SERO-4910 file (N, C-alpha, C, O; in steps of 0.05 Angstrom, whole numbers):
BEGIN
 pado doro    nc1    nc2    nc3   cac1   cac2   cac3    cc1    cc2    cc3    oc1    oc2    oc3
  Met    A   -401    -58    362   -396    -35    380   -367    -36    390   -358    -57    398
  Thr    A   -354    -13    391   -327    -12    401   -325    -19    430   -342     -9    446
  Arg    A   -307    -35    438   -304    -43    466   -295    -19    483   -279     -3    474
  Pro    A   -305    -16    507   -296      7    524   -267      3    532   -258    -19    535
  Leu    A   -254     26    535   -226     24    544   -224     14    572   -239     23    590
  Asp    A   -205     -3    577   -199    -13    603   -180      7    616   -159     12    606
  Ala    A   -188     18    639   -173     39    651   -145     29    660   -127     45    664
  Ser    A   -142      3    663   -116     -8    671    -97    -10    648    -73    -16    652
  Val    A   -106     -7    623    -90     -9    599    -84     18    588   -102     34    583
  Pro    A    -58     25    583    -52     52    572    -65     55    545    -67     36    530
  Pro    A    -75     79    539    -87     84    513    -67     79    491    -43     84    494
  Leu    A    -77     70    468    -60     63    446    -55     86    427    -40     84    408
  Asp    A    -68    109    432    -65    131    413    -36    139    409    -28    146    387
  Ala    A    -21    139    431      7    147    429     23    129    410     43    137    398
  Glu    A     14    103    408     28     84    390     18     86    361     33     80    343
  Tyr    A     -7     95    358    -19     94    331    -23    122    319    -30    124    295
  Asp    A    -19    143    334    -22    170    323      6    179    313     22    191    328
  Leu    A     12    173    288     38    177    277     45    206    273     69    213    275
  Arg    A     26    222    266     32    250    262     40    264    287     57    283    287
  Ser    A     29    256    310     38    266    335     65    255    343     82    269    354
  Ala    A     70    230    336     96    218    343    118    229    327    141    232    336
  Phe    A    113    237    302    133    247    283    124    273    271    115    273    247
  Pro    A    125    295    286    113    320    275    127    331    251    117    350    238
  Asp    A    151    321    244    164    330    220    151    319    194    161    324    172
  Tyr    A    129    304    198    114    294    174    107    317    156    105    313    131
  Val    A    102    341    167     94    364    151    114    370    129    107    376    107
  His    A    140    368    137    161    374    117    162    354     95    167    361     72
  Tyr    A    157    329    102    156    308     81    133    313     62    136    311     38
  Phe    A    109    319     73     86    324     56     91    347     37     83    346     14
  Glu    A    103    368     48    108    392     31    128    385      8    124    393    -15
  Asp    A    148    370     15    168    362     -5    156    343    -26    161    346    -50
  Trp    A    140    324    -17    127    306    -36    109    321    -55    107    314    -79
  Ala    A     94    341    -45     76    356    -62     91    370    -84     82    370   -107
  Val    A    114    382    -77    130    397    -97    141    377   -118    138    382   -142
  Arg    A    152    355   -109    164    336   -128    142    322   -145    147    316   -168
  Ser    A    119    318   -133     97    305   -148     86    323   -170     80    313   -191
  Arg    A     84    349   -164     76    367   -186     96    367   -209     88    367   -232
  Gly    A    121    366   -202    142    364   -222    139    339   -239    143    340   -263
  Ala    A    133    317   -226    131    291   -241    107    293   -261    110    284   -284
  Arg    A     85    304   -252     62    305   -270     66    325   -293     55    321   -314
  Gln    A     83    345   -288     89    365   -309    110    355   -329    109    361   -353
  Arg    A    129    339   -319    152    332   -336    151    304   -348    165    299   -368
  Leu    A    135    287   -337    135    259   -346    110    253   -362     89    265   -357
  Asn    A    112    234   -379     89    224   -394     70    210   -374     79    192   -359
  Cys    A     45    218   -373     27    206   -354     -2    208   -364     -9    225   -380
  Leu    A    -18    190   -354    -47    189   -358    -60    191   -331    -57    173   -315
  Leu    A    -74    213   -326    -84    219   -299   -114    214   -297   -129    218   -316
  Asp    A   -122    205   -273   -150    201   -266   -165    183   -286   -188    189   -294
  Val    A   -152    161   -293   -165    141   -310   -185    126   -293   -178    115   -272
  Pro    A   -211    125   -300   -231    112   -283   -228     81   -284   -226     69   -305
  Tyr    A   -228     68   -260   -230     39   -259   -257     30   -248   -261      6   -246
  Gly    A   -274     49   -242   -301     43   -232   -318     68   -233   -308     89   -243
  Pro    A   -342     67   -224   -361     89   -227   -359    111   -206   -369    133   -210
  Gly    A   -345    105   -183   -344    125   -162   -325    148   -167   -307    145   -184
  Pro    A   -328    170   -153   -311    193   -158   -282    189   -151   -264    202   -162
  Arg    A   -276    170   -133   -248    164   -127   -238    138   -139   -217    128   -132
  Asp    A   -255    126   -156   -246    102   -171   -228    111   -194   -237    111   -217
  Arg    A   -204    119   -188   -186    131   -208   -158    121   -204   -149    115   -181
  Val    A   -143    119   -226   -115    111   -225    -99    129   -243   -108    136   -265
  Asp    A    -75    136   -235    -56    151   -251    -35    131   -261    -24    116   -246
  Phe    A    -29    133   -288     -9    116   -300     15    134   -308     12    155   -320
  Phe    A     39    124   -302     64    136   -311     79    113   -326     94     98   -315
  Pro    A     74    111   -353     86     89   -368    116     93   -372    125    116   -377
  Ala    A    131     72   -371    159     72   -378    162     77   -407    143     73   -423
  Pro    A    186     86   -416    190     92   -445    184     68   -463    175     71   -485
  Thr    A    190     44   -453    183     20   -469    159      7   -456    158      4   -431
  Pro    A    140     -2   -472    116    -16   -460    123    -43   -448    108    -52   -431
  Ile    A    145    -55   -457    153    -81   -446    169    -75   -420    193    -76   -420
  Ala    A    154    -69   -399    166    -62   -374    149    -72   -351    124    -74   -355
  Pro    A    160    -79   -329    144    -87   -306    126    -63   -297    133    -40   -301
  Leu    A    104    -69   -284     85    -49   -275     83    -51   -244     75    -72   -234
  Leu    A     90    -30   -231     87    -28   -202     61    -13   -196     57      9   -205
  Val    A     44    -26   -180     18    -14   -172     22     -5   -143     26    -22   -125
  Tyr    A     20     21   -138     25     32   -111     -1     41    -99    -18     54   -112
  Val    A     -5     34    -73    -29     42    -58    -19     60    -35     -3     51    -18
  His    A    -30     84    -34    -20    104    -15    -30     99     14    -50     85     18
  Gly    A    -17    112     33    -26    112     60    -42    136     67    -52    150     50
  Gly    A    -45    141     94    -62    163    103    -83    154    123   -103    167    127
  Tyr    A    -78    131    136    -96    120    156   -124    115    146   -143    117    160
  Trp    A   -126    108    120   -151    103    106   -169    128    106   -193    126     98
  Arg    A   -159    151    116   -176    175    119   -166    199    104   -181    219    102
  Ser    A   -142    198     93   -131    223     81   -111    215     60   -105    192     54
  Leu    A   -100    236     47    -80    235     26    -93    225      0   -117    217     -1
  Asp    A    -77    226    -22    -87    222    -48    -65    210    -65    -41    214    -59
  Lys    A    -72    196    -86    -52    185   -104    -33    206   -115     -9    201   -119
  Ser    A    -44    231   -120    -28    252   -131     -5    261   -113     14    273   -122
  Asp    A     -8    256    -87     13    263    -68     38    246    -72     59    252    -61
  Phe    A     36    224    -87     58    205    -90     68    202   -119     82    183   -125
  Ser    A     61    222   -136     70    221   -163    101    222   -165    112    212   -184
  Phe    A    114    233   -144    143    235   -144    156    208   -147    180    206   -155
  Leu    A    142    186   -140    154    159   -142    160    153   -171    176    135   -177
  Ala    A    147    166   -190    151    160   -218    179    166   -227    190    152   -244
  Phe    A    192    186   -216    219    193   -224    238    170   -222    250    162   -242
  Pro    A    242    158   -198    262    136   -196    253    111   -209    269     96   -220
  Phe    A    227    105   -209    218     79   -220    219     79   -251    227     59   -263
  Ile    A    211    101   -263    214    103   -292    243    102   -300    250     89   -320
  Lys    A    261    116   -285    289    114   -290    299     85   -288    318     77   -302
  Asn    A    286     70   -271    293     41   -267    280     23   -288    284     -1   -288
  Gly    A    265     35   -307    252     19   -328    226      6   -319    219    -15   -329
  Thr    A    212     19   -300    187      8   -289    164     27   -294    167     51   -288
  Ser    A    142     17   -304    117     34   -305    104     34   -277    107     16   -261
  Leu    A     90     56   -272     78     60   -246     49     67   -248     41     83   -265
  Ala    A     32     54   -232      4     60   -229     -1     68   -200      7     53   -182
  Leu    A    -15     90   -196    -22    100   -169    -52     99   -166    -67    111   -182
  Ile    A    -62     85   -146    -90     80   -142   -102    100   -122    -89    105   -101
  Asn    A   -125    111   -128   -141    124   -107   -163    105    -98   -170     86   -111
  Tyr    A   -174    111    -74   -195     95    -63   -212    113    -44   -203    135    -37
  Asp    A   -235    105    -37   -253    120    -19   -240    124      8   -224    107     17
  Leu    A   -246    146     21   -234    152     47   -256    152     69   -279    158     63
  Phe    A   -248    146     93   -266    148    116   -267    177    125   -248    192    121
  Pro    A   -289    184    138   -315    169    141   -330    169    115   -325    185     97
  Gly    A   -348    150    112   -364    148     88   -362    122     74   -374    118     53
  Thr    A   -346    103     85   -344     77     73   -342     56     96   -344     64    119
  Thr    A   -337     31     89   -330     11    109   -304     -2    100   -296      0     77
  Met    A   -291    -15    119   -266    -28    112   -270    -50     92   -253    -53     74
  Ser    A   -291    -65     94   -296    -86     75   -301    -75     47   -291    -86     27
  Lys    A   -315    -53     45   -320    -40     18   -293    -30      7   -288    -32    -17
  Leu    A   -277    -18     25   -252     -7     16   -233    -28      6   -220    -25    -15
  Val    A   -231    -50     20   -215    -73     11   -224    -83    -16   -208    -88    -34
  Ala    A   -251    -86    -19   -262    -95    -45   -255    -76    -67   -250    -84    -90
  Gln    A   -256    -50    -61   -250    -30    -81   -221    -32    -91   -216    -30   -115
  Val    A   -202    -35    -73   -174    -37    -81   -169    -64    -96   -154    -64   -115
  Arg    A   -182    -85    -87   -179   -110   -102   -190   -107   -131   -177   -116   -150
  His    A   -212    -94   -133   -224    -89   -159   -205    -72   -176   -201    -77   -200
  Ala    A   -193    -51   -164   -175    -34   -179   -151    -49   -190   -144    -46   -213
  Cys    A   -140    -67   -174   -117    -83   -184   -126   -102   -206   -112   -105   -226
  Ala    A   -150   -114   -204   -159   -132   -225   -165   -116   -250   -159   -125   -272
  Trp    A   -176    -92   -248   -182    -75   -271   -156    -67   -285   -154    -68   -310
  Ile    A   -136    -60   -270   -110    -52   -282    -98    -76   -297    -88    -72   -319
  Ala    A   -100    -99   -286    -88   -123   -299   -101   -128   -326    -88   -137   -345
  Val    A   -127   -121   -329   -141   -126   -354   -138   -103   -373   -136   -108   -397
  Asn    A   -136    -78   -363   -139    -55   -381   -113    -39   -386   -113    -23   -404
  Ala    A    -92    -43   -370    -69    -26   -373    -56    -29   -401    -44    -10   -411
  Gly    A    -59    -52   -414    -47    -56   -440    -57    -36   -460    -41    -27   -477
  Arg    A    -82    -29   -459    -93    -10   -479    -84     18   -473    -88     36   -489
  Leu    A    -72     22   -449    -62     49   -442    -32     51   -446    -19     70   -437
  Gly    A    -20     31   -460      8     33   -467     27     19   -448     51     22   -450
  Val    A     16      3   -430     32    -12   -410     29    -42   -416      9    -53   -409
  Ala    A     49    -54   -428     48    -83   -434     64    -98   -414     87    -92   -409
  Tyr    A     52   -118   -402     65   -134   -381     48   -159   -377     26   -161   -389
  Thr    A     56   -177   -361     40   -201   -356     31   -202   -327     11   -216   -321
  Glu    A     43   -188   -308     36   -190   -280     40   -163   -267     54   -146   -277
  Leu    A     27   -161   -243     30   -136   -227     50   -140   -205     53   -162   -195
  His    A     64   -119   -199     79   -117   -174     64    -97   -156     56    -76   -165
  Leu    A     60   -105   -131     44    -88   -113     63    -76    -92     82    -88    -82
  Ala    A     57    -51    -85     71    -37    -63     52    -19    -49     34     -7    -61
  Gly    A     55    -17    -22     38      0     -7     52      9     18     70     -5     28
  Trp    A     44     32     28     56     43     52     34     50     72     13     61     65
  Ser    A     38     42     97     20     48    119     -7     35    114     -9     11    111
  Ala    A    -29     51    112    -55     40    106    -54     26     79    -68      5     75
  Gly    A    -38     36     60    -35     23     34    -22     -4     36    -28    -22     20
  Ala    A     -4     -8     55      8    -34     59    -12    -54     69    -12    -77     60
  His    A    -30    -45     86    -52    -62     95    -69    -71     71    -77    -94     68
  Leu    A    -75    -52     53    -92    -57     30    -80    -76     10    -93    -94      0
  Val    A    -54    -73      4    -41    -91    -15    -39   -119     -2    -40   -139    -16
  Ala    A    -35   -120     24    -34   -146     37    -61   -160     35    -63   -185     31
  Met    A    -83   -145     36   -110   -156     33   -114   -165      4   -129   -184      0
  Val    A   -102   -152    -16   -104   -161    -43    -92   -189    -46   -103   -206    -60
  Leu    A    -69   -194    -32    -57   -221    -34    -75   -242    -21    -72   -266    -28
  Cys    A    -93   -234     -4   -110   -253     10   -136   -257     -5   -154   -271      5
  Ser    A   -139   -246    -29   -164   -247    -43   -167   -274    -57   -148   -288    -63
  Gly    A   -192   -281    -62   -199   -305    -77   -211   -299   -104   -208   -276   -114
  Pro    A   -226   -317   -115   -238   -313   -142   -258   -290   -142   -264   -279   -163
  Glu    A   -268   -281   -118   -287   -260   -117   -274   -233   -117   -287   -213   -110
  Thr    A   -248   -231   -123   -232   -207   -120   -247   -182   -129   -247   -162   -115
  Ser    A   -259   -181   -153   -269   -156   -163   -299   -155   -160   -313   -175   -159
  Arg    A   -308   -130   -158   -337   -125   -155   -352   -131   -181   -376   -135   -181
  Thr    A   -338   -133   -204   -351   -137   -229   -341   -163   -243   -342   -166   -267
  Ala    A   -330   -181   -227   -321   -207   -237   -301   -205   -259   -301   -221   -277
  Ile    A   -283   -185   -257   -261   -183   -277   -243   -207   -274   -232   -218   -293
  Gly    A   -239   -216   -249   -221   -238   -244   -198   -230   -225   -196   -207   -217
  Thr    A   -182   -249   -218   -160   -245   -200   -134   -239   -215   -127   -255   -233
  Pro    A   -121   -217   -209    -96   -211   -224    -73   -230   -216    -73   -241   -194
  Arg    A    -54   -233   -234    -29   -247   -227    -11   -227   -214     -8   -204   -224
  Val    A      1   -234   -192     18   -216   -177     46   -228   -176     50   -251   -168
  Ser    A     66   -212   -183     94   -221   -184    108   -217   -158    126   -232   -150
  Ser    A    101   -195   -143    114   -190   -118     98   -170   -102     80   -156   -113
  Met    A    103   -168    -76     91   -148    -59    111   -136    -40    127   -150    -28
  Leu    A    111   -110    -39    128    -95    -20    109    -80     -1     94    -63    -10
  Ala    A    111    -86     25     94    -73     45    111    -57     64    128    -68     77
  Leu    A    106    -31     65    121    -13     82    105     -5    106     86     11    103
  Ser    A    112    -15    129    101     -6    155     71     -3    155     60     19    158
  Gly    A     57    -26    152     28    -26    152     16    -33    178     30    -40    198
  Val    A    -11    -33    178    -27    -43    201    -40    -68    191    -58    -67    174
  Tyr    A    -32    -91    202    -41   -117    192    -59   -131    212    -72   -151    205
  Asp    A    -61   -121    236    -80   -131    256    -96   -106    264    -86    -89    278
  Leu    A   -122   -105    256   -138    -81    261   -150    -81    289   -162    -61    297
  Gln    A   -147   -103    304   -160   -104    330   -151    -80    348   -168    -68    361
  Pro    A   -125    -73    350   -118    -51    367   -131    -24    359   -134     -6    376
  Ile    A   -138    -21    333   -149      4    324   -176      9    338   -185     32    340
  Leu    A   -189    -12    347   -215     -9    361   -211      8    386   -230     21    395
  Glu    A   -187      9    397   -182     23    422   -170     51    418   -160     63    437
  Thr    A   -170     61    393   -158     87    387   -179    107    379   -202     99    371
  Ser    A   -172    132    380   -190    153    371   -196    152    341   -216    163    332
  Ala    A   -178    140    326   -183    137    297   -209    122    291   -221    126    270
  Asn    A   -217    105    310   -241     89    304   -267    105    305   -288     95    297
  Ala    A   -265    130    313   -289    148    311   -296    152    282   -319    155    275
  Asp    A   -276    152    264   -280    154    235   -284    126    222   -301    122    205
  Leu    A   -267    107    231   -267     81    218   -291     64    225   -301     48    209
  Arg    A   -301     67    250   -325     53    259   -322     22    256   -341      9    248
  Leu    A   -299     12    262   -295    -16    261   -308    -29    286   -307    -19    308
  Asp    A   -320    -52    281   -327    -70    304   -309    -94    303   -292    -97    285
  Lys    A   -312   -111    323   -293   -134    325   -294   -151    300   -273   -160    290
  Ala    A   -318   -157    289   -321   -175    266   -308   -162    242   -294   -175    227
  Glu    A   -313   -136    237   -302   -122    214   -271   -121    216   -258   -124    196
  Ala    A   -261   -117    240   -232   -116    244   -220   -144    238   -199   -145    226
  Gln    A   -233   -165    248   -222   -191    244   -221   -200    215   -201   -211    206
  Arg    A   -242   -195    200   -243   -204    172   -226   -188    153   -221   -196    131
  Asn    A   -217   -164    162   -200   -147    146   -172   -144    157   -159   -125    151
  Ser    A   -164   -163    173   -137   -163    184   -120   -185    170   -126   -209    174
  Pro    A   -100   -177    155    -84   -197    142    -72   -218    160    -67   -241    152
  Ile    A    -67   -211    185    -55   -229    204    -73   -253    209    -64   -275    218
  Asn    A    -99   -251    204   -118   -273    208   -123   -289    183   -137   -309    183
  Leu    A   -110   -281    161   -116   -293    134    -92   -307    122    -69   -304    132
  Gln    A    -98   -322    102    -77   -337     87    -73   -324     60    -93   -321     46
  Pro    A    -49   -317     53    -44   -307     25    -52   -328      5    -41   -351      6
  Thr    A    -69   -321    -14    -77   -340    -35    -64   -334    -61    -63   -352    -78
  Leu    A    -53   -310    -64    -37   -304    -88     -8   -307    -81      3   -291    -66
  Gln    A      5   -328    -91     32   -335    -83     52   -318    -98     53   -317   -123
  Cys    A     69   -304    -84     91   -288    -96    111   -281    -74    104   -283    -50
  Pro    A    135   -272    -82    154   -263    -62    143   -237    -48    131   -220    -60
  Ile    A    147   -236    -22    137   -214     -5    160   -203     11    176   -218     23
  Val    A    162   -176     11    181   -163     29    166   -144     46    150   -128     37
  Met    A    171   -146     72    159   -128     92    181   -112    105    200   -123    115
  Met    A    178    -85    104    198    -67    115    185    -48    135    162    -40    132
  Trp    A    201    -40    155    192    -20    174    217     -5    184    239    -16    182
  Gly    A    212     19    194    235     35    204    242     29    232    225     22    249
  Glu    A    267     31    238    277     26    265    264     46    285    260     39    308
  Arg    A    258     70    276    247     90    294    216     91    294    204    109    305
  Glu    A    204     71    282    174     69    284    166     66    313    182     60    330
  Thr    A    141     72    319    131     66    345    132     36    350    133     20    331
  Arg    A    131     28    375    133      0    382    110    -16    369    115    -37    358
  Ala    A     86     -5    369     63    -19    357     67    -24    327     60    -45    317
  Phe    A     78     -4    313     82     -8    284    104    -27    278    103    -42    259
  Arg    A    125    -27    295    146    -48    291    134    -76    295    140    -94    280
  Gln    A    117    -79    315    105   -105    321     86   -113    299     84   -137    293
  Gln    A     70    -94    289     51   -101    268     65   -115    244     56   -135    235
  Ser    A     88   -104    236    102   -115    213    116   -141    220    114   -161    205
  Ser    A    130   -141    242    146   -165    249    127   -189    255    134   -212    249
  Cys    A    104   -184    267     85   -205    273     73   -217    248     70   -241    245
  Leu    A     65   -200    229     53   -210    204     74   -227    189     67   -248    178
  Ala    A     99   -217    188    119   -233    174    122   -260    186    125   -280    172
  Glu    A    122   -262    213    125   -287    226    101   -306    221    105   -329    216
  Val    A     77   -294    223     53   -310    219     51   -321    190     45   -344    186
  Trp    A     56   -303    171     53   -312    143     75   -332    136     70   -350    120
  Arg    A     99   -329    147    120   -349    142    111   -376    153    116   -397    140
  Ala    A     99   -376    176     89   -401    188     67   -414    170     63   -438    171
  Lys    A     53   -398    155     32   -408    137     44   -415    109     28   -422     91
  Gly    A     70   -413    106     82   -422     81     88   -400     61     96   -406     38
  Ala    A     82   -375     67     87   -353     49    117   -346     48    131   -349     68
  Gly    A    126   -338     24    154   -330     21    159   -302     29    157   -284     12
  Val    A    164   -297     54    166   -270     65    194   -264     74    206   -279     90
  Arg    A    205   -242     65    229   -230     76    221   -206     92    204   -191     83
  Ser    A    233   -202    115    227   -178    131    252   -164    139    273   -177    144
  Met    A    251   -138    140    275   -123    148    267    -96    161    249    -82    153
  Gln    A    281    -91    183    279    -65    196    301    -47    185    325    -54    184
  Val    A    293    -22    177    312     -4    164    323     15    185    308     30    198
  Pro    A    349     15    189    361     31    210    356     61    206    357     71    184
  Gly    A    350     75    228    350    104    229    325    117    218    323    142    219
  Leu    A    306    102    207    283    115    194    257    112    211    253     91    224
  His    A    241    133    210    214    131    222    194    127    199    201    123    176
  His    A    168    129    206    147    122    188    148    137    162    145    126    140
  Tyr    A    151    163    164    151    180    140    177    180    125    178    181    100
  Ala    A    199    177    139    225    175    126    227    149    110    240    149     90
  Leu    A    214    128    120    214    103    105    200    106     78    210     97     58
  Met    A    177    120     78    163    124     53    180    142     35    181    137     11
  Asn    A    192    162     46    209    180     30    232    165     16    239    171     -6
  Ala    A    242    145     30    265    129     19    256    113     -5    273    107    -22
  Leu    A    231    106     -7    222     91    -31    225    108    -56    228     97    -78
  Gly    A    224    134    -53    228    152    -76    256    161    -81    261    178    -98
  Asp    A    275    149    -67    304    156    -69    319    132    -80    322    112    -67
  Asp    A    327    135   -105    340    112   -118    367    105   -107    380     86   -117
  Gly    A    377    120    -87    402    113    -74    397     99    -47    417     93    -33
  Ser    A    372     94    -40    366     83    -14    364     53    -14    359     41    -35
  Ala    A    367     41      9    363     12     11    334      4      6    329    -18     -4
  Val    A    315     21     13    287     15      9    281     14    -21    268     -5    -31
  Phe    A    291     34    -36    286     33    -65    300      9    -78    289     -5    -95
  Glu    A    324      4    -70    339    -19    -81    325    -45    -76    326    -63    -92
  Thr    A    312    -48    -52    297    -72    -47    274    -75    -66    268    -96    -76
  Ala    A    259    -52    -70    237    -52    -89    247    -59   -117    235    -76   -131
  Ala    A    269    -47   -126    280    -52   -152    289    -81   -155    286    -93   -176
  Gly    A    300    -92   -133    308   -120   -134    285   -139   -138    287   -159   -152
  Leu    A    262   -133   -125    238   -149   -129    229   -148   -158    221   -169   -169
  Leu    A    230   -124   -170    222   -121   -197    240   -137   -216    230   -150   -235
  Arg    A    266   -135   -211    285   -149   -229    282   -180   -226    283   -194   -246
  Ala    A    280   -189   -202    280   -218   -197    254   -232   -205    253   -256   -210
  Asn    A    232   -216   -206    206   -228   -210    191   -214   -233    167   -209   -231
  Asn    A    205   -208   -254    194   -194   -277    180   -214   -295    192   -231   -308
  Gly    A    153   -211   -296    137   -228   -314    137   -219   -343    125   -232   -360
  Cys    A    150   -196   -349    149   -186   -377    171   -200   -393    193   -203   -384
  Gln    A    163   -209   -416    182   -222   -434    183   -208   -461    197   -216   -479
***
C-alpha cells in the first residue's frame, strides 16, 4: 500500500511531472512524429517483429547498409505509461549514417502490468534480439543499450539481470555499452506522486526494481547523462546512481549537459551534431564487438 503523504513534506509531483515542468514537450513530440514517419518511409526497416506473444512484444529494426555493424537497442520513455517505439524512428537517420543498426523495443504500458513484469519483458526482448537479429540481416556479437527517462530505468535494470534474464530461458545477452539519459533509478519517491495511481507500486516492488539498490551484473562501459535544466529530482536521480554504481565497481561516466531539459536531451540524441549523439557514437566506436 502506498504510504500516506506527510503534510510536512512538499509534494513531489512538481519534481516528477515533467510535462508540466516543460510544457514545450508538445513541440518535441510533434517534430519527432514527423521525422519518424519520414524514417519509416525512406529507410530500410523491418517493423513490428514479434519477440513474444503479447500485442506489444514488438521490435522495429533499422539495419545499417552493411550487416557487420554494431547494434544499438533503444528503449523509449513515457513514464512507463505512454509513447511508442514508432515515436522514435527518427533516431535511425543519424545512427545509420554513423554505420550503426538500430532496434526499437516496445513494451507493455501501465495501467495493466506490474513493474516486475515490465522489467522481465524488456530483459526478454534484449535476450531475444541477441539471438535472432542475425536472421533479420543484422550481424554483430554484442548489444549496445540506450534508454531515455523510463527507458533509461529499464536498460539499467537489464544490466542488473542474472541468468534468469528471459522469460523463455533464451539466456543473457552480451552487452558492449549502456547509455542512460535522465532516468528514474530510485522508484521510492514515485510512491509519493500522482503517477503511482497508475503504477501501483508498493515499497517492496519499488525496492526490487530500483537500479540504485542493485549491482550491475553485466559488465560494460556505462554513460549516464542528464540535462542542466532538469528538475532537481531528476538531476539527483542520475548523479546518485552514478555515484552508487561507481562505488560498487561499475565503470560509469556521468555528465550534465548544459542548457538542456528533459525533452531537449532526448532530442539531442537524434542530432548528429550534438554532444549527446557524439557520446553515444563514441561508445559504439570504442566498444564495438563486431569484427
